[in-house]
C-alpha positions, 0 to 999 in steps of 0.5 A, spaced: 494 656 266 486 657 268 481 660 264 478 666 267 471 665 268 466 671 266 462 674 272 455 674 270 450 679 272 444 677 275 440 679 269 444 675 264 444 669 269 436 669 269 436 670 262 440 664 261 435 660 266 429 662 262 432 660 256 433 653 259 426 653 262 428 654 269 425 660 271 417 660 271 413 666 271 406 663 272 406 664 279 407 672 278 402 672 272 396 667 275 394 672 281 393 678 276 390 674 271 385 671 276 383 678 278 380 679 271 375 674 273 373 677 280 368 683 279 370 690 282 365 690 287 367 683 290 372 684 296 377 679 293 378 683 287 385 686 287 386 693 284 394 693 286 399 688 284 406 690 288 412 687 283 419 687 287 425 683 287 433 684 286 435 688 280 436 684 274 430 679 275 425 681 270 421 686 274 420 690 268 419 684 263 413 681 268 410 688 268 410 688 261 407 681 261 401 684 265 400 690 260 399 685 255 394 680 259 390 687 260 390 689 253 388 681 251 382 682 256 380 689 253 383 693 259 
């Protein structure tokens, strides 16, 4: 008799990969961090960041990290 494999949600898969160290968010955080080092009058300064992706990939988590980064920089 074969064991029935549980179908994991994308959220659970990402959570498992993150715990295993296989999902990196630095690529998403670095442009946000870098924006704090560019004066607002500089045309390279970014005011808006678009966060997109499939359901369960961690968009809310990333936006919360953005909030934490902003708070750490007094914004």
